[in-house]
N, C-alpha and C positions, 0 to 999 in steps of 0.2 A: 160319319166321317166327314171332315172338313178338308176339301182340296183347294188350294189356291194356285192359279195359273197366272204368271206373269208375262205378258206379251201376247197380242192376240193377232197375228196375220194369218199365217197358213198353219203352221204346226200347232199354235194356241188354240185355233179354231177347231181344227180336227181333233185334239185332245178334249176339248170340252163337249162337242158333239158326241164323241164316243164314250167319255165319261158318263154323261147323262143317260145314254143309250143302255150302257151296262151296269151302271151303278146308279139308277134313279133316285135312290133315297139319299145320295150324297149331297152335302151341301158344297156347292162350286162358286168360288169367287174369283173373278178376273181383274186384273189390274192392267190396264193398257194406257200408256203414256200419251198417245195421239187420240185424235177425236173421231177415228174411223177403225174398222177391222176388215180383214179379209181382201185387201187390195191385191189384184193380181198384177203385180209389176212386171211379170214376164209378158203381159199384153201391151205395155206402152208402145212398143214399136208399132205394133197393129194400130194403135189409136194415132199416132204420128202420121201413119201412112194413110189414114181415113178408111182402113179396113173395118174398124170399129169407130163408130160416128161420134160417141160421147164417152168421155173418161168415166163417167158414173157406171157405165156397163161393165166396168172392170171389177166391181164388188160382186161377192156372190154370198155375202151374208151381211149381218148388221147387228148392231147391240141389242135392238129390238128382237131379233131372231133369236140371239142367243138366250136373252131374258125369257123369252117364251118357251125355251126348254127347261127352265127353272134355274138357270145360273144368274149370278149378280154380277152384272156387267159395270165396272167402274171405269169410265173413260177418263182421260186426263188426269190420270193418277201415277204418279211415279215411285216405285220402290226404291227408297235411298239406302236401306240396309237390311241384310238378312242375318239373323242371329239362328245358326243351323242347329247349335247346341239346344236352346230352349224353344225352337221351332216359333220364332218370333219374327215379324216384319215391321220396319219403319216405312210408312207411306205418307207422301205429300200429295195433297189435293192441289192440283196445279191452277184451279180457277180461284180458289179461296186462300191458298197458301197454307192452309191447316194441316199440320203433321201429327199424325195418329199412330198407333200400334195395332197390329193385328196378329193372329196366330194361325197355325195350320196343323194337320195331321199329315197330310201328304203335299208335296210342292212339286209344281210342274214349271219348269224353266224354259220358256220358249221366247229367247230374248233376241233371236235373230242376227242380222249382220249390218254392216254399214259399209258403203263404198271406201276403197282405199284413197286418200288425197294426199299424194306428196306435196311437199312445200316447195311448188315452183315459184321461180321469181315472176312476178305479174299475176300470181294466182289468185289475187283478191280483185282484179278486173272484173267488171260486170259482164254478164253473158257467158260466164264460165259455169257450167252447171253439173249437176249429179242426175243420175237416172235410178231411182231406187223405189220411191213411195208416191203416193197420190198428188202431194203438192209439187214434188218434182215433175210429174206428168203435166200438170197444168202449166207449171213454168216453161218446160221445154215446148210446149205446143204455143203458147202465147208468144215467146220470144222468136220461134221459128217463122212466125207470120211475117217478121220483117228482116229476117236474115236471107242474104244471097249466097254466102259462102259458109258452109257448116263443116267443121272438123270434128270427127269422132276419133277419140284417143283410147284404144284398146279394141283388138279385133277377136274377142271371144264371142259368146253366143249374143250378148246384148248389144256389143258394137256392130257386128255384122247386120243384125236385124234393123238397127237405127240407121245404118249408112243405106241399107235397102229403101227403108220408109222416107228418108230425106230425099233420096234420089227420084222416088215415086212422086215427090211433092214438087219437083222441079228444081231442087237446090243443086248448087255446086258443090259436091260431097267429097270429102277427103277422109280417107280411113288409115289411121296411123297405128302401128305396133312395132315394138322392139323385136319381136321375133321375126323369122324370116318367111313365116307363113301365116295366114289368117288361121284361126281356130286351131292353132298348133298344138294345144292340149288335148283337144277332142277327137281329131280326124287325122288319118294317114295322109301323106303327101299327094297320093294318088287322086284323094278326093278334094283336098284343098286346092289342088292345081286346077280342077274343074271349076270349082267355085270362084276362085280368083280371076279366071278367064271370064267367066260370066259377068262378074262385077265389072271388070274392065270393059267389055263389050257394051255394057249398059251405061258407061260414062263415069263410073266412080273411080276417083284417083287413089289408088291402093299404093301406100308408102310403108314398105316393110325394112326391118332391120336397122330403124332409125329411133333413137331415145329423145323423147321431148326435153328440152332444156329450160325453156321459159317462155312465157307470153308477152307479147308487146301491144301497147294500145295507150291512149290517153285516160280515158275513164272506162271505156268499153274496149273488149278484146279486138284487135285488130290483125294480129299475126301469131302464128305458133312457129316457135324457133326449135328445131332439133339439132341434133349433132351433125347433120349432113345437109340441112336445107331449111327453107321457110315457107310458110304456106298462109295464104290469106284467109282470115275467118271472122264472120260477125257473130258466130255462135260456136262454142266449143262443148262437147260433152264427154265429161270423163267417165270412161268405163273400163278403169284399170284393172279392178278386182274387188274382193269383198273381205272384210276382216269380222271376226265374230265380235258381237255387241256384249262382251262379258266382263265390263269392268266392275259392274256389281258383285261379282264373285271371285274377282282376282285375288289369289292367295289363300282362297277359302276351300276351293274345289281342285281336284286333280284336272290339269288341262295340258294341251299341246303348248309348245313355245309361243304359239300365235294366240294362245288364248281360249282355243276351242276346247270346249268341256269334254272330257273323256268320259264315255258311257259303256256299259257292257251290252250283251246282246238283248237285254230287257230294258234298255234305255235308263238304267240306274246309275246315278253318279257316285262319287266317292263318298257321300254323305247319305246315311240312312233315310229313306222315306223322300228322297229328293231326285227327281227324273229330269231328263233334258230331251229336247227335240228340236228339230230344224237346223237352221243356220248357224246357231250358237254352239253346235257340237260337232262331234265326229260321227262318222258313220262306219259301219262294217262293210268294207269294199269286197263283196263276195269273189269276184274274178280273180283278185290276187290273194284272198285270205288275210288281208290286212285291215288296217285301220287308216281313215284318211279324213281330211276336211275338204268336202264337196259342197259348197253352198251353192243350192239351186232354188229358184222360186217354186 
């Protein structure tokens, strides 16, 4: 049986390890667009705050480790198209630009997610960065060396952790969110009140109930303008949220309106022999007995 896995960060890595453990005779082929696997993006803030001293420590596997399990790990290969009816893939080698065809018996989609980036005026200025992958982590750490005023936009899990990390590094840190509370989707007010007080006591500027309108600067960002104020910034990190990275299967599989692939309790998609896991798909949310999109590292 030939199993193809598309994407290999967390869900992909876990899928490969478990497939080879439970079906050691299966042929497993991995296609990964980037040049690394298994990067713990949830640890970027720890790296920024110097709790973890090197970014490389945020990897827990490697192409070599997966190959040692018997998988064929094809890095910097992008899947361009999937023919679900005939179980065929069109793949591009990003190093040679060669395009070739492959086939599968079972397909595992672990396509992940990507940060939401609204089209702000001034959004193309330098030092406005994302926080998702290895290269983003290196970029944030390098740029923060020279930044005095850091603005983090979005006060979810990632935003509050980054705000803490930047403050630990002695930066003038501002945390902005359109909601009236930090971590409003995750914690009740009695808990976020405590967290907000702690941030303020540590010197973090908490700006709530304000929507970012635009960025100002010559070549590099200098100010963040909201609907109620303006804030100095040498570095801006966008932590607004995530969207499923599912353009590859758009219109081919059943999805939520936001593109998250719908799966059943066995992680099966609407196409036979095609499975999905991780940030590209929904989860069964047991407390409410419903289906939701909850992207988490």
